[in-house]
All heavy atoms as TSV, in Angstrom:
chain	resi	resn	atom	element	x	y	z
A	1	MET	N	N	128.420	31.676	47.989
A	1	MET	CA	C	128.566	31.910	49.396
A	1	MET	C	C	129.667	32.945	49.574
A	1	MET	O	O	130.709	32.851	48.961
A	1	MET	CB	C	128.920	30.606	50.118
A	1	MET	CG	C	128.852	30.772	51.602
A	1	MET	SD	S	129.447	29.342	52.511
A	1	MET	CE	C	128.186	28.172	52.276
A	2	LEU	N	N	129.377	33.927	50.417
A	2	LEU	CA	C	130.350	34.986	50.643
A	2	LEU	C	C	131.177	34.679	51.878
A	2	LEU	O	O	130.669	34.193	52.882
A	2	LEU	CB	C	129.641	36.322	50.836
A	2	LEU	CG	C	128.882	36.860	49.634
A	2	LEU	CD1	C	128.128	38.106	50.024
A	2	LEU	CD2	C	129.833	37.143	48.509
A	3	PHE	N	N	132.446	34.966	51.780
A	3	PHE	CA	C	133.327	34.824	52.943
A	3	PHE	C	C	133.719	36.217	53.409
A	3	PHE	O	O	133.846	37.140	52.616
A	3	PHE	CB	C	134.576	34.021	52.586
A	3	PHE	CG	C	134.260	32.594	52.262
A	3	PHE	CD1	C	134.259	32.144	50.950
A	3	PHE	CD2	C	133.960	31.708	53.271
A	3	PHE	CE1	C	133.968	30.843	50.651
A	3	PHE	CE2	C	133.670	30.395	52.968
A	3	PHE	CZ	C	133.675	29.947	51.661
A	4	GLY	N	N	133.929	36.347	54.682
A	4	GLY	CA	C	134.353	37.636	55.211
A	4	GLY	C	C	133.219	38.294	55.975
A	4	GLY	O	O	132.168	37.714	56.243
A	5	LEU	N	N	133.423	39.531	56.312
A	5	LEU	CA	C	132.444	40.277	57.091
A	5	LEU	C	C	131.338	40.805	56.176
A	5	LEU	O	O	131.603	41.388	55.143
A	5	LEU	CB	C	133.128	41.454	57.797
A	5	LEU	CG	C	134.175	41.085	58.842
A	5	LEU	CD1	C	134.846	42.342	59.359
A	5	LEU	CD2	C	133.535	40.328	59.979
A	6	ARG	N	N	130.162	40.548	56.590
A	6	ARG	CA	C	129.018	41.093	55.870
A	6	ARG	C	C	128.652	42.421	56.498
A	6	ARG	O	O	128.740	42.593	57.711
A	6	ARG	CB	C	127.818	40.163	55.965
A	6	ARG	CG	C	127.988	38.916	55.139
A	6	ARG	CD	C	126.786	38.026	55.267
A	6	ARG	NE	N	125.593	38.663	54.687
A	6	ARG	CZ	C	124.376	38.173	54.809
A	6	ARG	NH1	N	124.174	37.087	55.504
A	6	ARG	NH2	N	123.362	38.763	54.264
A	7	GLN	N	N	128.242	43.308	55.710
A	7	GLN	CA	C	127.789	44.576	56.261
A	7	GLN	C	C	126.427	44.347	56.894
A	7	GLN	O	O	125.528	43.780	56.276
A	7	GLN	CB	C	127.682	45.623	55.169
A	7	GLN	CG	C	129.006	46.052	54.601
A	7	GLN	CD	C	128.801	47.105	53.525
A	7	GLN	OE1	O	127.672	47.385	53.150
A	7	GLN	NE2	N	129.889	47.652	53.047
A	8	GLN	N	N	126.339	44.755	58.111
A	8	GLN	CA	C	125.074	44.595	58.823
A	8	GLN	C	C	124.101	45.669	58.345
A	8	GLN	O	O	124.268	46.837	58.608
A	8	GLN	CB	C	125.293	44.719	60.336
A	8	GLN	CG	C	126.117	43.604	60.927
A	8	GLN	CD	C	125.386	42.266	60.838
A	8	GLN	OE1	O	124.168	42.210	60.875
A	8	GLN	NE2	N	126.149	41.202	60.706
A	9	GLU	N	N	123.138	45.226	57.619
A	9	GLU	CA	C	122.133	46.140	57.104
A	9	GLU	C	C	120.876	45.948	57.920
A	9	GLU	O	O	120.220	44.913	57.832
A	9	GLU	CB	C	121.852	45.819	55.639
A	9	GLU	CG	C	121.410	47.003	54.840
A	9	GLU	CD	C	121.155	46.600	53.420
A	9	GLU	OE1	O	122.129	46.353	52.699
A	9	GLU	OE2	O	119.974	46.508	53.057
A	10	LYS	N	N	120.570	46.901	58.738
A	10	LYS	CA	C	119.381	46.785	59.581
A	10	LYS	C	C	118.242	47.523	58.889
A	10	LYS	O	O	118.215	48.743	58.848
A	10	LYS	CB	C	119.650	47.384	60.955
A	10	LYS	CG	C	118.559	47.101	61.933
A	10	LYS	CD	C	118.981	47.440	63.334
A	10	LYS	CE	C	117.896	46.961	64.269
A	10	LYS	NZ	N	118.299	47.054	65.636
A	11	ARG	N	N	117.352	46.737	58.343
A	11	ARG	CA	C	116.230	47.324	57.631
A	11	ARG	C	C	115.050	47.458	58.575
A	11	ARG	O	O	114.730	46.544	59.315
A	11	ARG	CB	C	115.861	46.465	56.440
A	11	ARG	CG	C	116.998	46.387	55.424
A	11	ARG	CD	C	116.620	45.594	54.250
A	11	ARG	NE	N	115.727	46.405	53.433
A	11	ARG	CZ	C	115.085	45.945	52.380
A	11	ARG	NH1	N	115.214	44.706	52.028
A	11	ARG	NH2	N	114.302	46.724	51.685
A	12	SER	N	N	114.441	48.579	58.523
A	12	SER	CA	C	113.287	48.861	59.359
A	12	SER	C	C	112.033	48.257	58.730
A	12	SER	O	O	111.846	48.315	57.517
A	12	SER	CB	C	113.144	50.372	59.494
A	12	SER	OG	O	111.867	50.705	59.948
A	13	LEU	N	N	111.179	47.711	59.547
A	13	LEU	CA	C	109.930	47.150	59.043
A	13	LEU	C	C	108.857	48.222	58.867
A	13	LEU	O	O	107.859	47.997	58.207
A	13	LEU	CB	C	109.401	46.080	60.000
A	13	LEU	CG	C	110.205	44.796	60.062
A	13	LEU	CD1	C	109.596	43.865	61.099
A	13	LEU	CD2	C	110.236	44.114	58.726
A	14	GLY	N	N	109.055	49.370	59.478
A	14	GLY	CA	C	108.071	50.440	59.344
A	14	GLY	C	C	106.814	50.173	60.145
A	14	GLY	O	O	105.720	50.526	59.709
A	15	VAL	N	N	106.967	49.562	61.302
A	15	VAL	CA	C	105.801	49.200	62.103
A	15	VAL	C	C	105.047	50.449	62.551
A	15	VAL	O	O	103.811	50.477	62.518
A	15	VAL	CB	C	106.230	48.358	63.327
A	15	VAL	CG1	C	105.063	48.090	64.241
A	15	VAL	CG2	C	106.851	47.059	62.861
A	16	LEU	N	N	105.762	51.478	62.948
A	16	LEU	CA	C	105.091	52.700	63.387
A	16	LEU	C	C	104.330	53.353	62.243
A	16	LEU	O	O	103.203	53.829	62.423
A	16	LEU	CB	C	106.103	53.681	63.977
A	16	LEU	CG	C	106.740	53.234	65.297
A	16	LEU	CD1	C	107.765	54.248	65.755
A	16	LEU	CD2	C	105.676	53.030	66.349
A	17	ARG	N	N	104.921	53.348	61.058
A	17	ARG	CA	C	104.225	53.914	59.903
A	17	ARG	C	C	102.971	53.106	59.565
A	17	ARG	O	O	101.936	53.673	59.224
A	17	ARG	CB	C	105.143	53.951	58.693
A	17	ARG	CG	C	105.968	55.205	58.645
A	17	ARG	CD	C	106.648	55.311	57.308
A	17	ARG	NE	N	108.060	55.032	57.555
A	17	ARG	CZ	C	108.909	54.644	56.663
A	17	ARG	NH1	N	108.531	54.466	55.431
A	17	ARG	NH2	N	110.158	54.428	56.980
A	18	MET	N	N	103.093	51.788	59.643
A	18	MET	CA	C	101.933	50.942	59.336
A	18	MET	C	C	100.826	51.143	60.368
A	18	MET	O	O	99.643	51.191	60.022
A	18	MET	CB	C	102.349	49.480	59.276
A	18	MET	CG	C	103.124	49.129	58.044
A	18	MET	SD	S	103.393	47.365	57.855
A	18	MET	CE	C	104.739	47.105	58.996
A	19	ALA	N	N	101.197	51.259	61.645
A	19	ALA	CA	C	100.195	51.474	62.698
A	19	ALA	C	C	99.515	52.829	62.514
A	19	ALA	O	O	98.287	52.942	62.655
A	19	ALA	CB	C	100.853	51.382	64.066
A	20	LEU	N	N	100.289	53.850	62.196
A	20	LEU	CA	C	99.722	55.173	61.966
A	20	LEU	C	C	98.791	55.158	60.762
A	20	LEU	O	O	97.699	55.739	60.791
A	20	LEU	CB	C	100.835	56.193	61.776
A	20	LEU	CG	C	100.389	57.630	61.565
A	20	LEU	CD1	C	99.650	58.154	62.778
A	20	LEU	CD2	C	101.597	58.503	61.261
A	21	ALA	N	N	99.189	54.483	59.705
A	21	ALA	CA	C	98.340	54.386	58.515
A	21	ALA	C	C	97.037	53.651	58.837
A	21	ALA	O	O	95.969	54.031	58.341
A	21	ALA	CB	C	99.089	53.675	57.394
A	22	LEU	N	N	97.101	52.633	59.670
A	22	LEU	CA	C	95.903	51.894	60.052
A	22	LEU	C	C	94.954	52.768	60.858
A	22	LEU	O	O	93.739	52.753	60.636
A	22	LEU	CB	C	96.305	50.653	60.856
A	22	LEU	CG	C	95.176	49.751	61.323
A	22	LEU	CD1	C	94.459	49.151	60.125
A	22	LEU	CD2	C	95.709	48.668	62.219
A	23	VAL	N	N	95.495	53.542	61.787
A	23	VAL	CA	C	94.660	54.431	62.607
A	23	VAL	C	C	94.005	55.498	61.732
A	23	VAL	O	O	92.806	55.771	61.851
A	23	VAL	CB	C	95.504	55.070	63.729
A	23	VAL	CG1	C	94.760	56.193	64.415
A	23	VAL	CG2	C	95.915	54.012	64.740
A	24	ILE	N	N	94.781	56.085	60.823
A	24	ILE	CA	C	94.227	57.112	59.936
A	24	ILE	C	C	93.145	56.517	59.036
A	24	ILE	O	O	92.083	57.116	58.845
A	24	ILE	CB	C	95.352	57.764	59.107
A	24	ILE	CG1	C	96.238	58.605	60.023
A	24	ILE	CG2	C	94.787	58.611	57.982
A	24	ILE	CD1	C	97.482	59.131	59.353
A	25	ALA	N	N	93.385	55.326	58.518
A	25	ALA	CA	C	92.393	54.685	57.658
A	25	ALA	C	C	91.111	54.365	58.420
A	25	ALA	O	O	90.008	54.507	57.880
A	25	ALA	CB	C	92.974	53.407	57.050
A	26	ALA	N	N	91.245	53.961	59.680
A	26	ALA	CA	C	90.061	53.654	60.484
A	26	ALA	C	C	89.230	54.911	60.717
A	26	ALA	O	O	87.995	54.885	60.582
A	26	ALA	CB	C	90.485	53.030	61.809
A	27	PHE	N	N	89.887	56.013	61.067
A	27	PHE	CA	C	89.144	57.251	61.302
A	27	PHE	C	C	88.516	57.792	60.024
A	27	PHE	O	O	87.363	58.231	60.029
A	27	PHE	CB	C	90.050	58.303	61.936
A	27	PHE	CG	C	90.191	58.133	63.420
A	27	PHE	CD1	C	91.385	57.695	63.958
A	27	PHE	CD2	C	89.136	58.398	64.279
A	27	PHE	CE1	C	91.523	57.525	65.321
A	27	PHE	CE2	C	89.260	58.233	65.640
A	27	PHE	CZ	C	90.458	57.795	66.168
A	28	LEU	N	N	89.253	57.739	58.924
A	28	LEU	CA	C	88.685	58.212	57.662
A	28	LEU	C	C	87.519	57.337	57.213
A	28	LEU	O	O	86.511	57.837	56.719
A	28	LEU	CB	C	89.762	58.252	56.579
A	28	LEU	CG	C	90.767	59.392	56.681
A	28	LEU	CD1	C	91.815	59.252	55.581
A	28	LEU	CD2	C	90.080	60.727	56.587
A	29	GLY	N	N	87.661	56.039	57.387
A	29	GLY	CA	C	86.572	55.137	57.012
A	29	GLY	C	C	85.331	55.370	57.850
A	29	GLY	O	O	84.200	55.374	57.340
A	30	GLY	N	N	85.530	55.565	59.145
A	30	GLY	CA	C	84.390	55.848	60.026
A	30	GLY	C	C	83.716	57.162	59.679
A	30	GLY	O	O	82.484	57.258	59.634
A	31	ALA	N	N	84.526	58.183	59.423
A	31	ALA	CA	C	83.965	59.485	59.083
A	31	ALA	C	C	83.209	59.428	57.759
A	31	ALA	O	O	82.107	59.972	57.641
A	31	ALA	CB	C	85.075	60.530	59.012
A	32	LEU	N	N	83.796	58.780	56.774
A	32	LEU	CA	C	83.101	58.666	55.479
A	32	LEU	C	C	81.823	57.839	55.604
A	32	LEU	O	O	80.823	58.131	54.948
A	32	LEU	CB	C	84.030	58.059	54.436
A	32	LEU	CG	C	85.145	58.980	53.946
A	32	LEU	CD1	C	86.069	58.223	52.997
A	32	LEU	CD2	C	84.582	60.204	53.271
A	33	GLY	N	N	81.842	56.822	56.443
A	33	GLY	CA	C	80.640	56.023	56.664
A	33	GLY	C	C	79.526	56.837	57.298
A	33	GLY	O	O	78.355	56.725	56.921
A	34	LEU	N	N	79.877	57.683	58.269
A	34	LEU	CA	C	78.860	58.529	58.897
A	34	LEU	C	C	78.322	59.571	57.922
A	34	LEU	O	O	77.119	59.862	57.916
A	34	LEU	CB	C	79.445	59.226	60.129
A	34	LEU	CG	C	79.707	58.311	61.324
A	34	LEU	CD1	C	80.427	59.075	62.414
A	34	LEU	CD2	C	78.412	57.729	61.848
A	35	ILE	N	N	79.197	60.123	57.085
A	35	ILE	CA	C	78.742	61.098	56.093
A	35	ILE	C	C	77.819	60.423	55.091
A	35	ILE	O	O	76.764	60.959	54.734
A	35	ILE	CB	C	79.955	61.750	55.387
A	35	ILE	CG1	C	80.699	62.648	56.369
A	35	ILE	CG2	C	79.519	62.526	54.155
A	35	ILE	CD1	C	82.035	63.132	55.853
A	36	TRP	N	N	78.193	59.230	54.638
A	36	TRP	CA	C	77.374	58.493	53.664
A	36	TRP	C	C	76.017	58.144	54.258
A	36	TRP	O	O	74.993	58.224	53.591
A	36	TRP	CB	C	78.105	57.218	53.248
A	36	TRP	CG	C	77.377	56.432	52.213
A	36	TRP	CD1	C	76.484	55.436	52.428
A	36	TRP	CD2	C	77.464	56.591	50.804
A	36	TRP	NE1	N	76.013	54.948	51.234
A	36	TRP	CE2	C	76.600	55.641	50.221
A	36	TRP	CE3	C	78.198	57.438	49.983
A	36	TRP	CZ2	C	76.451	55.532	48.857
A	36	TRP	CZ3	C	78.037	57.311	48.622
A	36	TRP	CH2	C	77.177	56.378	48.070
A	37	GLN	N	N	76.001	57.786	55.544
A	37	GLN	CA	C	74.754	57.392	56.190
A	37	GLN	C	C	73.829	58.593	56.368
A	37	GLN	O	O	72.618	58.472	56.195
A	37	GLN	CB	C	75.056	56.767	57.553
A	37	GLN	CG	C	73.839	56.265	58.271
A	37	GLN	CD	C	74.190	55.665	59.618
A	37	GLN	OE1	O	75.311	55.778	60.075
A	37	GLN	NE2	N	73.229	55.034	60.245
A	38	SER	N	N	74.371	59.741	56.705
A	38	SER	CA	C	73.533	60.900	56.975
A	38	SER	C	C	73.136	61.645	55.710
A	38	SER	O	O	72.163	62.393	55.723
A	38	SER	CB	C	74.243	61.852	57.934
A	38	SER	OG	O	75.383	62.396	57.312
A	39	ALA	N	N	73.870	61.499	54.640
A	39	ALA	CA	C	73.559	62.223	53.400
A	39	ALA	C	C	72.552	61.441	52.581
A	39	ALA	O	O	72.473	60.217	52.636
A	39	ALA	CB	C	74.824	62.430	52.588
A	40	SER	N	N	71.783	62.181	51.830
A	40	SER	CA	C	70.812	61.524	50.941
A	40	SER	C	C	71.322	61.676	49.514
A	40	SER	O	O	70.900	62.551	48.773
A	40	SER	CB	C	69.436	62.145	51.110
A	40	SER	OG	O	69.490	63.531	50.831
A	41	PHE	N	N	72.259	60.831	49.131
A	41	PHE	CA	C	72.855	60.912	47.812
A	41	PHE	C	C	71.881	60.500	46.707
A	41	PHE	O	O	71.974	60.968	45.599
A	41	PHE	CB	C	74.101	60.030	47.730
A	41	PHE	CG	C	75.238	60.553	48.543
A	41	PHE	CD1	C	75.755	59.809	49.583
A	41	PHE	CD2	C	75.793	61.792	48.274
A	41	PHE	CE1	C	76.805	60.282	50.331
A	41	PHE	CE2	C	76.839	62.277	49.022
A	41	PHE	CZ	C	77.344	61.527	50.050
A	42	PHE	N	N	70.975	59.619	47.027
A	42	PHE	CA	C	70.094	59.091	45.998
A	42	PHE	C	C	68.734	59.777	45.981
A	42	PHE	O	O	67.945	59.548	45.102
A	42	PHE	CB	C	69.920	57.583	46.176
A	42	PHE	CG	C	71.231	56.849	46.094
A	42	PHE	CD1	C	71.761	56.230	47.211
A	42	PHE	CD2	C	71.951	56.796	44.917
A	42	PHE	CE1	C	72.966	55.563	47.142
A	42	PHE	CE2	C	73.163	56.137	44.839
A	42	PHE	CZ	C	73.658	55.523	45.954
A	43	GLY	N	N	68.440	60.600	46.965
A	43	GLY	CA	C	67.188	61.328	46.983
A	43	GLY	C	C	65.979	60.473	47.303
A	43	GLY	O	O	64.853	60.917	47.132
A	44	ASP	N	N	66.168	59.262	47.735
A	44	ASP	CA	C	65.037	58.412	48.096
A	44	ASP	C	C	64.485	58.839	49.447
A	44	ASP	O	O	65.227	59.133	50.376
A	44	ASP	CB	C	65.451	56.947	48.174
A	44	ASP	CG	C	65.835	56.383	46.829
A	44	ASP	OD1	O	65.396	56.943	45.811
A	44	ASP	OD2	O	66.570	55.381	46.799
A	45	GLU	N	N	63.182	58.871	49.505
A	45	GLU	CA	C	62.551	59.176	50.781
A	45	GLU	C	C	62.535	57.912	51.639
A	45	GLU	O	O	62.207	56.836	51.145
A	45	GLU	CB	C	61.123	59.673	50.561
A	45	GLU	CG	C	61.042	61.001	49.834
A	45	GLU	CD	C	61.642	62.131	50.658
A	45	GLU	OE1	O	61.485	62.122	51.897
A	45	GLU	OE2	O	62.292	63.005	50.065
A	46	PRO	N	N	62.893	58.040	52.892
A	46	PRO	CA	C	62.844	56.849	53.754
A	46	PRO	C	C	61.404	56.406	53.978
A	46	PRO	O	O	60.486	57.228	54.007
A	46	PRO	CB	C	63.489	57.317	55.050
A	46	PRO	CG	C	63.357	58.797	55.046
A	46	PRO	CD	C	63.346	59.214	53.607
A	47	GLU	N	N	61.233	55.121	54.088
A	47	GLU	CA	C	59.897	54.596	54.331
A	47	GLU	C	C	59.461	54.975	55.732
A	47	GLU	O	O	60.250	54.983	56.668
A	47	GLU	CB	C	59.902	53.079	54.196
A	47	GLU	CG	C	60.199	52.606	52.798
A	47	GLU	CD	C	60.170	51.095	52.708
A	47	GLU	OE1	O	59.606	50.461	53.616
A	47	GLU	OE2	O	60.702	50.570	51.734
A	48	GLU	N	N	58.163	55.298	55.837
A	48	GLU	CA	C	57.642	55.644	57.148
A	48	GLU	C	C	57.377	54.373	57.930
A	48	GLU	O	O	56.896	53.383	57.389
A	48	GLU	CB	C	56.355	56.453	57.005
A	48	GLU	CG	C	56.596	57.813	56.387
A	48	GLU	CD	C	55.322	58.626	56.327
A	48	GLU	OE1	O	54.359	58.302	57.049
A	48	GLU	OE2	O	55.296	59.579	55.549
A	49	GLU	N	N	57.681	54.442	59.203
A	49	GLU	CA	C	57.489	53.275	60.057
A	49	GLU	C	C	56.059	53.262	60.558
A	49	GLU	O	O	55.536	54.266	61.035
A	49	GLU	CB	C	58.446	53.348	61.242
A	49	GLU	CG	C	58.388	52.138	62.134
A	49	GLU	CD	C	59.411	52.195	63.249
A	49	GLU	OE1	O	60.286	53.059	63.203
A	49	GLU	OE2	O	59.312	51.376	64.155
A	50	VAL	N	N	55.417	52.130	60.441
A	50	VAL	CA	C	54.050	51.979	60.900
A	50	VAL	C	C	54.088	51.166	62.184
A	50	VAL	O	O	54.552	50.031	62.204
A	50	VAL	CB	C	53.169	51.272	59.845
A	50	VAL	CG1	C	51.763	51.067	60.368
A	50	VAL	CG2	C	53.182	52.064	58.557
A	51	VAL	N	N	53.578	51.780	63.244
A	51	VAL	CA	C	53.567	51.107	64.547
A	51	VAL	C	C	52.132	50.812	64.915
A	51	VAL	O	O	51.275	51.702	64.903
A	51	VAL	CB	C	54.219	52.004	65.633
A	51	VAL	CG1	C	54.173	51.318	66.978
A	51	VAL	CG2	C	55.628	52.371	65.242
A	52	THR	N	N	51.875	49.567	65.201
A	52	THR	CA	C	50.513	49.197	65.616
A	52	THR	C	C	50.583	48.654	67.036
A	52	THR	O	O	51.525	47.961	67.404
A	52	THR	CB	C	49.915	48.131	64.691
A	52	THR	OG1	O	50.776	47.004	64.688
A	52	THR	CG2	C	49.796	48.660	63.274
A	53	ALA	N	N	49.592	49.001	67.790
A	53	ALA	CA	C	49.514	48.526	69.176
A	53	ALA	C	C	48.101	48.093	69.461
A	53	ALA	O	O	47.129	48.738	69.017
A	53	ALA	CB	C	49.953	49.613	70.146
A	54	GLU	N	N	47.978	47.030	70.190
A	54	GLU	CA	C	46.635	46.576	70.568
A	54	GLU	C	C	46.157	47.360	71.780
A	54	GLU	O	O	46.901	47.595	72.719
A	54	GLU	CB	C	46.660	45.091	70.922
A	54	GLU	CG	C	46.826	44.201	69.710
A	54	GLU	CD	C	46.652	42.754	70.082
A	54	GLU	OE1	O	45.891	42.451	71.013
A	54	GLU	OE2	O	47.307	41.923	69.450
A	55	VAL	N	N	44.898	47.739	71.694
A	55	VAL	CA	C	44.296	48.443	72.828
A	55	VAL	C	C	43.537	47.405	73.631
A	55	VAL	O	O	42.680	46.685	73.095
A	55	VAL	CB	C	43.343	49.544	72.328
A	55	VAL	CG1	C	42.675	50.262	73.494
A	55	VAL	CG2	C	44.091	50.505	71.443
A	56	PRO	N	N	43.864	47.289	74.916
A	56	PRO	CA	C	43.141	46.287	75.728
A	56	PRO	C	C	41.671	46.659	75.865
A	56	PRO	O	O	41.330	47.804	76.112
A	56	PRO	CB	C	43.846	46.328	77.068
A	56	PRO	CG	C	44.637	47.586	77.088
A	56	PRO	CD	C	44.830	48.018	75.678
A	57	GLN	N	N	40.792	45.696	75.617
A	57	GLN	CA	C	39.341	45.919	75.734
A	57	GLN	C	C	38.867	45.284	77.030
A	57	GLN	O	O	39.090	44.123	77.291
A	57	GLN	CB	C	38.617	45.296	74.541
A	57	GLN	CG	C	39.031	45.946	73.238
A	57	GLN	CD	C	38.359	45.274	72.054
A	57	GLN	OE1	O	37.615	44.300	72.209
A	57	GLN	NE2	N	38.606	45.801	70.878
A	58	ASP	N	N	38.202	46.137	77.810
A	58	ASP	CA	C	37.692	45.643	79.108
A	58	ASP	C	C	36.310	45.115	79.016
A	58	ASP	O	O	35.447	45.445	78.404
A	58	ASP	CB	C	37.749	46.759	80.164
A	58	ASP	CG	C	39.193	47.100	80.499
A	58	ASP	OD1	O	40.032	46.187	80.455
A	58	ASP	OD2	O	39.462	48.279	80.804
């Protein structure tokens, strides 16, 4: 146990840095997700959608 005056050490938590890092990570993740979705990295052709509709018979 220390006696006497302790030096007041005010340590910063870095909340602003953490918030900025979170915002940057969110934007980068979103941008990379959109690039990944729009790019055809694997060269697979998308399946064609087949739409069927009933024609009413009078």
